[in-house]
C-alpha positions in Angstrom: 5.2 -14.2 84.1 5.4 -11.4 81.4 5.3 -7.6 81.7 4.2 -5.1 79.3 4.7 -1.5 78.7 2.0 0.8 80.7 1.8 3.8 79.1 -0.9 5.0 77.6 -2.3 7.7 75.3 -5.9 8.2 73.6 -4.4 8.0 70.2 -3.5 3.9 70.8 -7.3 3.3 71.0 -9.0 2.1 67.6 -12.3 3.2 68.7 -13.3 -0.6 69.4 -13.2 -2.2 72.5 -12.8 -5.9 73.2 -15.3 -6.4 76.0 -14.5 -8.4 79.4 -17.7 -8.0 81.1 -17.8 -8.9 84.9 -21.2 -9.3 87.2 -19.5 -8.2 90.5 -17.0 -5.6 89.5 -17.0 -1.7 88.3 -13.3 -1.2 87.6 -11.9 2.5 87.1 -9.4 4.5 86.2 -5.7 4.7 87.9 -6.1 1.6 89.6 -4.5 -2.1 89.2 -6.6 -5.2 89.2 -5.9 -8.8 88.8 -8.2 -11.5 87.0 -7.9 -14.9 86.4 -9.3 -15.6 82.8 -10.6 -18.9 81.9 -13.8 -19.2 79.9 -12.7 -20.0 76.1 -14.3 -16.4 75.1 -12.2 -14.7 77.4 -9.5 -16.1 76.7 -9.3 -15.8 73.2 -10.2 -12.2 74.2 -6.9 -12.1 75.7 -5.0 -13.7 73.8 -6.4 -11.3 70.6 -5.4 -8.2 72.8 -2.0 -9.3 74.0 -1.0 -10.0 70.2 -2.4 -6.7 69.3 -2.3 -2.9 71.3 -2.6 -4.9 74.6 -6.1 -3.4 75.6 -9.4 -4.7 76.6 -12.3 -2.9 78.1 -13.8 -4.4 81.9 -17.2 -4.0 81.4 -20.6 -4.2 84.1 -23.0 -6.1 83.5 -26.5 -4.6 84.1 -28.9 -5.8 86.3 -30.9 -9.2 85.7 -28.0 -10.6 83.4 -28.0 -13.8 85.5 -30.7 -15.1 82.8 -28.3 -14.7 79.8 -24.8 -14.7 81.1 -23.7 -17.6 78.4 -25.0 -14.7 75.8 -25.1 -11.1 75.3 -26.8 -9.9 78.5 -27.3 -5.8 78.7 -24.1 -4.2 79.8 -24.2 -0.5 81.9 -22.9 2.3 79.4 -19.8 2.7 81.0 -16.9 0.9 81.4 -13.2 1.0 82.1 -10.4 0.9 79.0 -7.5 -1.4 80.6 -4.2 -1.8 79.5 -2.6 -5.6 80.5 0.4 -4.8 82.9 1.5 -8.6 83.3 0.4 -11.9 82.6 0.9 -15.4 83.1 0.0 -18.7 81.8 -1.2 -21.3 84.0 -0.3 -25.4 83.3 -4.1 -25.9 82.3 -3.6 -23.0 79.8 -5.9 -20.4 81.6 -4.5 -17.0 82.2 -3.8 -14.8 85.8 -3.4 -11.3 84.4 -2.9 -8.1 85.8 -4.7 -5.3 84.4 -4.1 -1.3 84.4 -7.4 1.2 84.0 -6.3 4.1 81.6 -9.8 5.8 80.7 -13.2 5.6 81.1 -15.2 4.5 78.2 -18.9 5.0 76.9 -20.1 2.1 74.9 -22.0 2.8 71.6 -22.8 -0.2 69.7 -22.0 -3.5 69.7 -20.6 -4.9 66.3 -21.8 -8.3 65.0 -20.9 -11.8 67.2 -17.9 -12.3 64.5 -15.6 -13.5 67.1 -16.0 -15.4 70.7 -16.1 -12.4 72.5 -18.1 -9.2 72.6 -16.8 -5.9 70.4 -18.2 -2.4 71.0 -17.4 0.5 69.0 -16.6 3.1 72.3 -15.9 6.3 73.0 -13.0 7.7 75.2 -14.7 10.2 77.9 -12.2 12.7 79.4 -12.3 13.9 83.3 -12.7 17.7 83.3 -13.2 20.0 86.5 -15.9 22.7 86.3 -15.0 26.3 84.7 -14.9 29.1 87.2 -14.1 26.7 90.0 -12.5 29.3 92.9 -8.9 28.9 93.1 -8.1 25.9 95.9 -11.4 24.3 95.6 -9.6 21.1 94.1 -7.3 20.8 96.9 -9.9 21.4 99.5 -12.1 18.6 98.4 -9.0 16.5 98.0 -8.5 16.9 101.7 -12.2 16.1 102.5 -12.2 13.2 100.7 -8.6 11.6 102.1 -10.1 12.2 105.4 -13.4 10.4 104.5 -11.4 7.5 102.9 -9.4 7.0 106.4 -12.2 7.8 108.3 -14.2 5.0 106.2 -11.1 2.4 106.2 -10.9 -0.3 108.4 -9.3 -0.6 111.5 -6.6 -3.3 110.4 -2.9 -3.5 110.8 -1.0 -1.3 108.6 -3.8 0.1 106.5 -2.9 3.9 106.7 0.8 3.2 105.9 -0.1 1.3 103.1 -2.5 4.1 101.9 -0.1 7.0 102.3 2.6 5.0 100.5 0.2 4.3 97.6 -1.1 8.3 97.4 2.1 10.3 98.1 1.9 13.8 97.7 1.5 14.1 93.6 -1.9 12.4 92.9 -4.8 14.8 91.4 -8.4 15.0 92.7 -9.1 12.7 89.3 -7.1 10.0 90.2 -7.5 10.0 94.2 -11.5 9.8 93.2 -11.1 6.9 91.6 -8.9 5.1 93.6 -11.2 5.8 96.8 -14.5 4.5 94.6 -12.6 1.4 93.4 -11.3 0.5 96.5 -14.2 1.5 99.3 -17.1 -1.1 99.6 -20.1 0.7 98.1 -23.0 -0.7 96.5 -22.3 -1.7 92.4 -25.4 0.7 91.6 -23.4 3.7 93.3 -20.0 2.5 91.6 -21.7 2.4 88.7 -22.7 6.5 88.8 -19.0 7.8 89.8 -17.4 5.8 86.8 -20.1 7.5 84.8 -19.3 11.1 86.0 -16.4 12.8 84.3 -17.3 16.2 86.2 -14.5 15.7 88.7 -16.2 17.6 91.5 -19.6 15.8 91.2 -17.9 12.7 91.2 -16.1 14.0 94.4 -19.0 15.1 96.0 -21.3 12.0 95.0 -18.7 9.9 96.3 -18.4 11.7 99.8 -21.9 11.5 100.1 -22.0 7.6 99.4 -18.9 7.5 101.8 -21.1 9.5 104.9 -23.9 7.3 104.4 -22.4 3.6 104.3 -22.1 1.3 107.4 -19.4 1.3 109.3 -16.4 -0.5 108.2 -16.2 -4.2 108.9 -12.3 -5.4 110.7 -12.3 -8.0 108.4 -12.2 -6.4 104.8 -8.8 -6.8 103.0 -6.8 -4.5 101.9 -6.2 -4.0 98.5 -8.9 -6.0 97.1 -7.9 -9.6 95.8 -9.0 -11.5 92.3 -12.1 -11.0 90.0 -12.9 -14.1 88.5 -14.5 -14.4 84.9 
């Protein structure tokens, strides 16, 4: 297992993203995701990334991708730029990889197909809080979101203890919103909207609305989520 430095600053991103599209996952900044990489095109993507800047973008395939998965089906316009945290090559040449989401990414234009994998000109999207918000508004929203998250969590042993250990006391509202959006069981369309929203207050209110409208949590839901396959 190889561990990589996780620190990231926007200046490290070239503006050209290697795209790893997934049909069943919307990735967010501030969280980690395990990925098993076995298709030749994505093995090539990973090997280039690990030799270069250790960056790749986890994108989400738009509805209707099933008929062209082997080609270049449409992508949702917002992806998550990720840094490779750890990786391990298996005996059959595939990879088990752990990535950390570092920024939202706007996918601008796909470049000509000169590589096995897709490459797109992209722009980093920075979070912001609206100007003129009352003092304490972010803290109040954070408490509402944390309470809603705990209420929506499956009733499984040690879930609240894991949650408290994960969040601690130093987390920002933006970080909490992304962790909740990633972890909780929501429709992919809602998760895509949450990823595309850089206004932290609007994102939090949308997430609170989505949590309030979801079914009761299942007792068999695992926390945290497991591997995603490519």
